[in-house]
C-alpha positions as CSV (number, residue, x, y, z in Angstrom):
1,M,32.3,-63.6,-54.2
2,D,30.9,-61.5,-57.1
3,A,34.1,-59.7,-57.4
4,K,36.1,-62.9,-57.7
5,A,33.6,-64.2,-60.2
6,G,33.9,-61.1,-62.3
7,V,37.7,-61.3,-62.2
8,R,37.6,-64.9,-63.2
9,A,35.2,-64.1,-66.1
10,G,37.4,-61.2,-67.2
11,W,40.4,-63.5,-67.2
12,E,38.6,-66.1,-69.2
13,W,37.5,-63.5,-71.7
14,L,41.0,-62.1,-72.0
15,K,42.5,-65.5,-72.7
16,G,40.3,-66.0,-75.7
17,P,39.7,-69.3,-77.4
18,E,43.3,-70.6,-77.1
19,P,45.0,-71.8,-73.9
20,W,46.9,-69.0,-72.1
21,S,48.9,-70.3,-69.1
22,G,50.6,-68.3,-66.5
23,R,53.9,-68.9,-68.3
24,A,52.5,-67.4,-71.5
25,F,51.1,-64.4,-69.6
26,A,54.5,-63.8,-68.1
27,G,56.1,-64.1,-71.5
28,D,53.7,-61.5,-73.0
29,L,54.4,-59.1,-70.1
30,T,58.2,-59.6,-70.7
31,I,57.9,-58.8,-74.4
32,A,55.7,-55.8,-73.5
33,A,58.3,-54.5,-71.1
34,V,61.1,-54.8,-73.7
35,L,59.1,-53.1,-76.4
36,A,58.0,-50.4,-73.9
37,L,61.7,-49.7,-73.0
38,L,62.7,-49.6,-76.7
39,G,59.7,-47.4,-77.4
40,L,60.9,-44.9,-74.7
41,G,64.2,-44.7,-76.6
42,V,62.4,-44.0,-79.8
43,D,60.3,-41.3,-78.1
44,E,63.4,-39.7,-76.7
45,L,65.0,-39.5,-80.1
46,S,61.8,-38.0,-81.4
47,N,61.8,-35.4,-78.6
48,S,58.3,-36.6,-77.5
49,S,56.8,-35.1,-74.4
50,G,56.5,-37.0,-71.1
51,Q,52.8,-37.4,-71.6
52,K,53.3,-39.1,-74.9
53,M,55.9,-41.5,-73.4
54,V,53.5,-42.6,-70.7
55,L,50.7,-43.0,-73.2
56,G,53.0,-45.0,-75.4
57,V,54.0,-47.4,-72.6
58,L,50.3,-47.9,-71.6
59,A,49.3,-48.5,-75.2
60,I,52.1,-51.1,-75.7
61,V,51.1,-53.1,-72.6
62,A,47.4,-53.0,-73.4
63,L,47.8,-54.0,-77.0
64,M,50.1,-56.9,-76.0
65,L,47.6,-58.3,-73.6
66,L,44.6,-57.9,-75.9
67,R,46.2,-59.2,-79.1
68,R,45.1,-62.8,-78.4
69,R,41.5,-61.9,-77.8
70,L,41.1,-59.1,-80.3
71,P,43.7,-59.6,-83.0
72,A,42.0,-57.5,-85.7
73,A,41.1,-54.6,-83.4
74,T,44.5,-54.4,-81.8
75,L,46.2,-54.4,-85.2
76,V,44.1,-51.4,-86.4
77,L,44.4,-49.6,-83.0
78,G,48.2,-50.2,-82.9
79,A,48.6,-48.9,-86.5
80,A,46.5,-45.8,-85.7
81,A,48.4,-45.1,-82.4
82,S,51.8,-45.4,-84.1
83,A,51.0,-42.3,-86.2
84,F,50.9,-40.1,-83.0
85,L,53.0,-42.2,-80.6
86,P,56.4,-43.1,-82.2
87,G,57.2,-45.7,-79.6
88,V,54.1,-47.7,-80.4
89,F,55.5,-48.4,-83.9
90,L,57.6,-51.3,-82.5
91,V,54.6,-53.2,-81.2
92,T,53.0,-53.3,-84.7
93,V,55.5,-56.1,-85.6
94,V,54.1,-58.3,-82.9
95,L,50.5,-57.3,-83.7
96,G,51.0,-58.2,-87.4
97,W,52.4,-61.6,-86.5
98,S,49.5,-62.2,-84.1
99,A,46.9,-61.1,-86.5
100,G,48.2,-63.1,-89.4
101,R,48.0,-66.2,-87.2
102,R,44.7,-65.7,-85.3
103,I,42.3,-64.0,-87.8
104,V,40.2,-66.7,-89.3
105,G,39.5,-66.4,-93.0
106,V,41.4,-64.7,-95.8
107,G,38.8,-62.0,-96.3
108,R,38.8,-60.9,-92.6
109,A,42.5,-60.9,-92.5
110,L,42.7,-58.8,-95.7
111,T,40.1,-56.3,-94.3
112,A,42.0,-55.9,-91.0
113,F,45.3,-55.2,-92.7
114,V,43.8,-52.8,-95.2
115,L,42.1,-50.9,-92.3
116,A,45.4,-50.8,-90.4
117,F,47.2,-49.5,-93.4
118,L,44.7,-46.7,-94.0
119,A,44.7,-45.8,-90.3
120,E,48.5,-45.6,-90.2
121,V,49.0,-43.7,-93.4
122,G,46.0,-41.4,-93.1
123,L,46.6,-40.4,-89.5
124,G,50.3,-40.0,-90.2
125,L,49.5,-37.8,-93.2
126,Y,47.2,-35.7,-91.0
127,D,49.8,-35.3,-88.2
128,Q,52.7,-34.2,-90.4
129,W,50.9,-32.4,-93.2
130,S,52.4,-29.1,-92.4
131,Q,56.0,-30.3,-92.0
132,T,56.7,-32.4,-95.2
133,R,55.4,-33.4,-98.5
134,P,52.3,-35.7,-98.5
135,L,53.7,-38.0,-101.2
136,L,56.8,-38.7,-99.1
137,I,54.6,-39.5,-96.1
138,V,52.6,-42.0,-98.1
139,V,55.7,-43.6,-99.7
140,F,57.6,-44.1,-96.4
141,S,54.5,-45.1,-94.4
142,T,53.7,-47.7,-97.0
143,L,57.3,-49.1,-96.8
144,L,57.3,-49.2,-93.1
145,F,53.9,-50.9,-93.0
146,L,55.0,-53.5,-95.5
147,A,58.2,-54.2,-93.6
148,A,56.9,-54.1,-90.0
149,T,53.3,-55.3,-90.3
150,V,52.5,-57.1,-93.6
151,M,55.7,-59.2,-93.7
152,P,55.3,-60.6,-90.2
153,G,51.6,-61.2,-90.8
154,L,52.3,-63.2,-94.0
155,A,55.1,-65.2,-92.4
156,S,52.9,-66.0,-89.4
157,R,49.9,-67.0,-91.5
158,Y,52.0,-69.3,-93.7
159,W,53.7,-70.9,-90.7
160,Y,50.4,-71.5,-88.9
161,Q,48.6,-72.8,-92.0
162,R,51.5,-75.2,-92.7
163,R,51.4,-76.4,-89.1
164,T,47.6,-76.8,-89.2
165,L,47.8,-78.7,-92.5
166,L,50.5,-81.1,-91.2
167,S,48.5,-81.7,-88.0
168,A,45.4,-82.4,-90.0
169,L,47.3,-84.8,-92.3
170,Q,48.9,-86.5,-89.4
171,E,45.5,-86.9,-87.6
172,R,43.8,-88.2,-90.6
173,N,46.7,-90.6,-91.3
174,D,46.4,-91.9,-87.7
175,Q,42.6,-92.3,-88.3
176,L,43.3,-94.3,-91.5
177,L,45.8,-96.5,-89.7
178,R,43.2,-97.2,-87.0
179,E,40.5,-97.9,-89.6
180,R,42.9,-100.2,-91.5
181,T,43.7,-102.1,-88.3
182,M,40.0,-102.5,-87.5
183,V,39.3,-103.8,-91.1
184,A,42.3,-106.2,-90.8
185,G,41.0,-107.4,-87.4
186,Q,37.5,-108.0,-88.7
187,A,39.0,-110.0,-91.6
188,R,41.1,-112.0,-89.3
189,L,38.1,-112.7,-87.1
190,R,36.0,-113.9,-90.0
191,E,38.9,-116.2,-91.2
192,R,39.3,-117.6,-87.7
193,Q,35.6,-118.3,-87.5
194,R,35.8,-120.1,-90.8
195,I,38.8,-122.2,-89.7
196,A,37.1,-123.0,-86.4
197,Q,34.0,-124.2,-88.3
198,D,36.1,-126.4,-90.6
199,M,38.0,-127.9,-87.7
200,H,34.8,-128.6,-85.8
201,D,33.1,-130.2,-88.7
202,S,36.0,-132.3,-90.0
203,L,38.7,-132.9,-87.4
204,G,36.2,-133.1,-84.5
205,H,34.2,-135.8,-86.3
206,Q,37.3,-137.9,-87.0
207,L,38.5,-137.7,-83.4
208,A,35.0,-138.7,-82.2
209,L,35.2,-141.7,-84.4
210,I,38.6,-142.6,-83.0
211,S,37.4,-142.3,-79.5
212,V,34.3,-144.5,-80.1
213,H,36.2,-147.2,-81.9
214,T,39.1,-147.4,-79.4
215,G,36.5,-147.5,-76.5
216,A,34.8,-150.4,-78.1
217,L,38.1,-152.1,-78.9
218,E,39.3,-151.7,-75.3
219,V,36.5,-154.0,-74.0
220,D,37.1,-156.6,-76.6
221,P,37.8,-160.0,-74.7
222,A,40.0,-161.2,-77.5
223,L,42.8,-158.6,-76.6
224,T,45.5,-159.3,-74.2
225,D,46.1,-157.1,-71.2
226,R,49.1,-155.5,-72.9
227,Q,47.0,-154.7,-76.0
228,R,44.1,-153.5,-73.9
229,E,46.5,-151.1,-72.1
230,A,47.8,-149.7,-75.4
231,V,44.2,-149.2,-76.7
232,G,43.4,-147.4,-73.4
233,V,46.3,-145.0,-73.9
234,L,45.0,-144.3,-77.5
235,R,41.4,-143.7,-76.2
236,Q,42.7,-141.3,-73.5
237,A,44.8,-139.5,-76.1
238,S,41.8,-139.1,-78.4
239,V,39.6,-137.8,-75.6
240,A,42.3,-135.3,-74.6
241,A,42.7,-134.2,-78.2
242,M,39.0,-133.6,-78.4
243,H,39.1,-131.4,-75.3
244,E,42.0,-129.4,-76.7
245,L,40.3,-129.1,-80.1
246,R,37.2,-127.7,-78.4
247,E,39.3,-125.1,-76.6
248,V,41.1,-124.1,-79.7
249,V,37.8,-123.8,-81.6
250,G,36.5,-121.6,-78.8
251,I,39.5,-119.3,-79.0
252,L,39.3,-119.0,-82.8
253,R,35.6,-118.1,-82.6
254,D,35.5,-115.8,-79.7
255,G,39.1,-114.8,-79.0
256,V,39.0,-116.3,-75.5
257,E,39.5,-119.7,-74.1
258,A,36.4,-121.8,-73.8
259,P,35.4,-122.7,-70.2
260,P,36.3,-126.2,-69.1
261,V,33.6,-128.9,-69.4
262,V,33.4,-131.7,-66.9
263,E,33.5,-135.0,-68.9
264,E,34.7,-138.5,-68.4
265,A,38.4,-137.6,-68.7
266,Q,39.9,-134.2,-68.4
267,P,43.1,-133.2,-70.3
268,A,46.2,-132.5,-68.3
269,A,46.8,-128.9,-67.3
270,R,48.4,-127.0,-70.2
271,G,51.3,-125.5,-68.2
272,V,54.4,-126.4,-66.4
273,A,52.3,-128.5,-64.0
274,G,51.1,-130.6,-67.0
275,I,54.6,-131.4,-68.3
276,A,54.9,-134.4,-65.9
277,G,51.7,-135.7,-67.3
278,I,52.8,-135.8,-71.0
279,V,56.2,-137.3,-69.8
280,E,54.3,-140.1,-68.1
281,A,52.1,-140.7,-71.1
282,A,55.2,-141.0,-73.3
283,R,56.7,-143.5,-70.9
284,A,53.5,-145.5,-70.9
285,A,53.8,-145.6,-74.7
286,G,57.2,-147.2,-74.4
287,T,59.5,-144.2,-74.8
288,D,62.5,-143.7,-72.5
289,V,61.8,-140.1,-71.2
290,R,63.5,-138.6,-68.2
291,L,62.3,-135.4,-66.5
292,G,64.6,-133.3,-64.4
293,T,64.1,-130.0,-62.5
294,A,66.8,-127.6,-61.2
295,G,66.4,-124.5,-59.1
296,R,63.6,-123.2,-57.0
297,P,60.3,-123.4,-58.8
298,R,58.7,-120.1,-59.4
299,P,55.2,-119.2,-60.9
300,L,54.9,-117.9,-64.4
301,V,52.3,-115.8,-66.0
302,A,49.6,-117.7,-67.9
303,A,51.1,-117.0,-71.4
304,C,54.6,-118.1,-70.4
305,D,53.3,-121.1,-68.5
306,H,51.4,-122.3,-71.6
307,A,54.3,-121.6,-73.8
308,A,56.6,-123.9,-71.7
309,Y,54.0,-126.7,-72.0
310,R,53.8,-126.3,-75.8
311,I,57.5,-126.3,-76.2
312,V,57.8,-129.7,-74.4
313,Q,54.8,-131.1,-76.2
314,E,56.1,-130.1,-79.7
315,A,59.7,-131.3,-78.9
316,L,58.5,-134.7,-77.7
317,T,56.3,-135.1,-80.8
318,N,59.2,-134.3,-83.1
319,A,61.4,-136.8,-81.2
320,Y,58.7,-139.5,-81.7
321,K,58.6,-138.8,-85.4
322,H,62.3,-138.3,-86.3
323,A,64.1,-140.4,-83.7
324,P,61.9,-143.3,-82.7
325,G,63.3,-145.4,-79.9
326,A,65.8,-142.7,-78.8
327,A,66.1,-141.7,-75.2
328,I,64.7,-138.2,-74.4
329,T,65.7,-135.9,-71.6
330,V,63.4,-133.1,-70.5
331,E,64.9,-130.6,-68.1
332,L,63.4,-127.5,-66.4
333,R,65.9,-125.0,-65.0
334,Y,64.6,-122.1,-62.9
335,E,67.1,-119.3,-63.4
336,D,67.1,-116.0,-61.6
337,D,65.2,-114.2,-64.3
338,S,63.8,-116.9,-66.6
339,L,62.8,-120.5,-67.0
340,V,64.9,-122.6,-69.3
341,V,63.1,-125.6,-70.9
342,E,65.4,-128.0,-72.7
343,I,64.5,-131.2,-74.5
344,A,67.2,-133.3,-76.0
345,N,67.2,-136.7,-77.7
346,G,69.9,-139.0,-79.0
347,P,70.1,-140.5,-82.5
348,A,67.3,-142.9,-83.6
349,A,67.7,-146.4,-82.3
350,A,66.3,-147.9,-85.5
351,P,65.1,-146.7,-88.9
352,G,61.6,-145.2,-89.0
353,P,58.6,-147.1,-90.2
354,G,58.5,-144.9,-93.4
355,E,58.2,-141.4,-94.6
356,V,57.4,-139.0,-91.7
357,I,54.4,-136.7,-92.2
358,S,55.2,-133.2,-91.0
359,G,53.8,-129.8,-91.6
360,G,57.1,-128.1,-91.1
361,Q,55.6,-125.3,-89.0
362,G,56.0,-126.7,-85.5
363,L,59.4,-125.1,-84.6
364,T,58.4,-121.9,-86.3
365,G,55.2,-121.7,-84.2
366,L,57.2,-122.3,-81.0
367,R,59.6,-119.4,-81.9
368,E,56.7,-117.1,-82.5
369,R,54.9,-118.2,-79.3
370,A,58.1,-117.5,-77.3
371,R,58.7,-114.2,-79.0
372,L,55.2,-113.0,-78.1
373,V,55.9,-113.5,-74.4
374,G,59.3,-111.9,-74.5
375,G,61.3,-115.2,-74.7
376,M,63.2,-117.2,-77.4
377,V,63.5,-120.7,-78.7
378,H,66.6,-122.4,-80.2
379,A,66.6,-125.7,-82.0
380,G,69.4,-127.6,-83.7
381,A,71.3,-130.9,-84.0
382,T,73.8,-132.0,-81.4
383,E,77.3,-133.4,-81.9
384,G,76.3,-137.0,-81.2
385,G,73.7,-137.0,-83.9
386,G,70.7,-136.1,-81.7
387,F,68.5,-133.0,-81.6
388,R,68.0,-130.3,-79.0
389,V,65.2,-127.8,-78.4
390,A,65.7,-125.1,-75.7
391,G,63.4,-122.3,-74.8
392,V,64.0,-119.3,-72.5
393,L,60.9,-117.8,-71.0
394,P,60.7,-114.9,-68.6
395,Y,58.7,-115.2,-65.4
396,G,56.6,-112.0,-65.4
397,T,56.4,-110.7,-69.0
398,E,53.0,-110.3,-70.4
399,P,52.4,-111.0,-74.1
400,A,54.1,-108.3,-76.1
401,G,52.8,-108.5,-79.6
402,V,53.2,-105.9,-82.2
403,A,50.6,-103.2,-81.3
404,E,48.9,-101.0,-83.7
405,E,50.8,-98.0,-82.3
406,D,54.1,-99.5,-83.2
407,V,53.4,-99.8,-86.9
408,A,55.3,-97.4,-89.1
409,D,53.0,-95.0,-90.7
410,D,53.1,-93.4,-94.2
411,F,55.3,-90.6,-92.9
412,G,58.1,-93.0,-91.9
413,Q,57.6,-92.3,-88.3
414,R,56.4,-94.4,-85.3
415,S,52.9,-93.9,-84.1
416,Q,53.9,-95.1,-80.7
417,A,55.8,-91.9,-80.1
418,R,52.5,-90.0,-80.6
419,A,50.3,-92.4,-78.5
420,S,50.6,-90.3,-75.3
421,V,50.0,-87.1,-77.2
422,R,46.9,-88.7,-78.9
423,R,45.6,-89.8,-75.5
424,T,45.8,-86.3,-74.0
425,A,45.2,-84.0,-77.1
426,P,41.7,-83.0,-77.9
427,P,40.1,-84.4,-81.1
428,M,40.7,-82.4,-84.3
429,D,38.0,-79.9,-85.1
430,W,37.8,-80.5,-88.8
431,A,35.3,-77.6,-89.4
432,A,37.8,-75.2,-87.8
433,V,40.6,-76.6,-89.9
434,D,38.6,-76.1,-93.1
435,R,37.7,-72.5,-92.1
436,E,41.3,-71.7,-91.3
437,L,42.6,-73.0,-94.6
438,A,39.6,-71.4,-96.4
439,V,40.1,-73.7,-99.5
440,P,38.8,-77.1,-100.4
441,V,40.7,-80.1,-98.9
442,R,42.1,-81.0,-102.3
443,S,43.5,-77.5,-102.9
444,R,45.2,-76.8,-99.6
445,T,48.7,-77.4,-101.0
446,G,47.9,-74.8,-103.7
447,G,46.6,-72.3,-101.1
448,V,49.8,-72.6,-99.1
449,A,51.9,-72.3,-102.3
450,M,49.9,-69.1,-103.2
451,G,50.6,-67.7,-99.7
452,C,54.3,-68.3,-100.2
453,G,54.1,-66.6,-103.6
454,I,52.5,-63.6,-102.2
455,A,55.1,-63.4,-99.4
456,V,57.9,-63.7,-101.9
457,A,56.3,-61.1,-104.2
458,A,55.9,-58.7,-101.2
459,V,59.6,-59.2,-100.3
460,V,60.8,-58.5,-103.8
461,L,58.6,-55.4,-104.1
462,L,59.8,-54.2,-100.7
463,I,63.5,-54.6,-101.8
464,I,62.8,-52.8,-105.1
465,V,61.1,-49.9,-103.3
466,L,63.8,-49.6,-100.6
467,G,66.5,-49.7,-103.3
468,A,64.8,-46.9,-105.3
469,G,64.3,-44.9,-102.1
470,M,68.0,-45.2,-101.1
471,T,69.0,-44.2,-104.7
472,L,66.8,-41.2,-104.6
473,L,68.0,-40.2,-101.1
474,L,71.7,-40.5,-102.1
475,G,71.1,-38.6,-105.3
476,S,69.4,-35.7,-103.5
477,V,72.2,-35.2,-101.0
478,N,74.2,-33.0,-103.5
479,K,71.1,-30.9,-104.0
480,A,70.6,-30.2,-100.3
481,M,74.0,-29.5,-98.7
482,I,76.7,-26.8,-98.9
483,S,79.8,-26.1,-96.9
484,K,80.5,-23.1,-94.6
485,E,82.8,-21.6,-97.1
486,E,80.1,-21.6,-99.8
487,Y,77.7,-19.9,-97.3
488,D,80.3,-17.2,-96.5
489,S,81.0,-16.5,-100.2
490,V,77.5,-15.2,-100.7
491,S,76.7,-11.6,-99.5
492,V,73.5,-9.8,-98.9
493,G,72.7,-7.6,-102.0
494,D,73.9,-10.1,-104.6
495,S,71.5,-10.8,-107.4
496,E,69.2,-13.7,-107.0
497,K,70.3,-15.2,-110.3
498,S,74.0,-15.2,-109.4
499,V,73.4,-16.7,-106.0
500,R,71.1,-19.5,-107.3
501,D,73.7,-20.3,-110.0
502,R,76.3,-20.9,-107.3
503,L,74.1,-22.8,-104.9
504,P,72.2,-26.1,-105.2
505,D,68.5,-25.8,-106.1
506,G,67.5,-27.5,-102.8
507,D,65.0,-29.8,-104.5
508,S,65.5,-32.7,-102.1
509,V,63.5,-34.6,-99.4
510,L,66.2,-33.6,-96.9
511,T,65.3,-29.9,-97.1
512,T,61.6,-30.2,-97.2
513,G,60.0,-27.7,-94.7
514,L,63.4,-26.3,-93.5
515,D,62.7,-22.8,-94.9
516,R,59.7,-22.5,-92.5
517,K,61.7,-23.4,-89.4
518,G,64.1,-21.3,-87.5
519,P,64.0,-17.5,-87.2
520,P,61.1,-15.6,-88.8
521,R,61.5,-14.9,-92.5
522,P,61.4,-11.3,-93.9
523,E,58.0,-10.5,-95.2
524,G,57.4,-10.9,-98.9
525,T,60.6,-13.1,-99.5
526,D,61.2,-16.4,-101.2
527,C,63.7,-18.4,-99.2
528,L,66.0,-21.3,-100.1
529,A,67.1,-23.6,-97.2
530,L,70.1,-25.9,-97.4
531,L,71.8,-28.2,-94.9
532,S,75.3,-27.8,-93.7
533,T,78.0,-30.4,-94.5
534,E,79.4,-29.8,-91.0
535,D,78.1,-31.5,-87.9
536,S,75.7,-29.7,-85.6
537,S,76.2,-29.1,-81.9
538,T,73.9,-32.1,-81.0
539,L,72.9,-35.3,-82.7
540,T,69.2,-34.4,-82.7
541,N,69.7,-31.0,-84.5
542,D,70.5,-30.1,-88.1
543,S,72.5,-27.1,-89.2
544,V,70.6,-25.0,-91.8
545,F,71.7,-22.2,-94.1
546,R,68.8,-20.0,-95.3
547,F,68.8,-17.5,-98.2
548,C,65.8,-15.2,-98.7
549,F,65.2,-13.2,-101.9
550,R,63.0,-10.3,-102.8
551,G,62.9,-8.1,-105.9
552,G,65.6,-10.2,-107.6
553,K,68.2,-9.7,-104.8
554,L,69.4,-11.5,-101.7
555,V,68.0,-9.6,-98.8
556,D,68.7,-11.9,-95.9
557,K,70.8,-15.0,-95.0
558,Q,70.6,-17.0,-91.8
559,A,72.6,-19.9,-90.2
560,Y,70.7,-21.7,-87.4
561,E,69.9,-25.2,-86.1
562,V,66.6,-27.0,-86.1
563,K,65.5,-30.2,-84.4
564,Q,65.3,-33.2,-86.6
């Protein structure tokens, strides 16, 4: 049990602060295997021993697995190991990329890269001090470090900071959208409460007066039975209006329907079941209304059921106003996937009593109500001069208003596409974001721009140095190589001056250290080593011509091959 706990603790430590799944672990091992294979090829070209090859493979695998947990340490260790193990040089590209992304803070990152540079250049200079010029080691090591370590680190840091900045901006934009929605909701709630108070104080008072006066009028003995019946209809209508007003006021105040109150007369159910009630009330008032039903009745969800009732109620009200005396047909058709509510009336039987008072918002409200439950409403004149209102309402669709997540944000994108990510993603750690960007919030764009400028400057500098190095290398070829014929034209015993006048001076990076390789030199001689223009026997060897002088004469010349 202790061993398992230790392994689990070691695994958690190795993963570091960021998630490291089994897939990511397999990917790191694959990259390590590829780099190790390429590193073996580099070791083979460098004629490294078997022990160095094994050490190089182990170093590559270890550095790849530890780079997530110890980005700065693995960068320095990898740079130091590349000075003695040529195959490890390839992994410094990955280590530079990882360190640039994972080291928090510009100061820490700069310190890590400087230490890695000093380790690579210093140890390389120590390892090859006796074989070549120190200045050449510093120049070429610097070029390699810039190209293989610094450039990946700058690119990784810029990419990661840009991604962090965009994520922070997106998260804060979402937060602002949520806060804006909350503020708008609070403003709507306050306005609804104000409207509810106004309706309760004004409209409620007027309806109460109507109910009282019609109740008193209904028992007046001077009225006929027909008049008393009409007054009773008015009283019932006023009482029903008071109940509905109370429910609307409760909804406006609290956002939920008010509980029913048992009083003298209850309003008809506000759903499909209540349509027959309002049709009967219209008939009692003297309007010719016919109700028809087709299909097998099916239950609707509450919002759709209430919408059907309101469509019939509003259509009948419009017919009373605009076509008094016209026959009205109300039809409910239960289709396979929706309920069709259709109200149609003919032309007015007689001119209206005067100007009709209308708010002009009834049909607009019906269309919006139907849209919120996933349906639709169509209204228009018929060929015979009448009017028709038809609504299509689904059976099982819940209200589908425009949610906050479906509002376009300032980036021109839909927040709904990010809703699932937002529900699963952890909250943004703003302190970590500020530490990563390492600049004030108002200057982050400038920090990213500065990083881009540094990267561009490093690329330009690298190109200039590489160009200068290639020019120097090509210019020194003529000073370092001779043909076999030139070698044969020189004889032992010739004066040193005549021989040096006929041969190049050998002042080239290509010939550095060649005079100390090969067969032993005669004692007390000064030797000149040049490369042959002809190919050597193997690709890993160079053909060398060496001329040794003593006392102003050529005393020895040798042709041999050395390993590169």
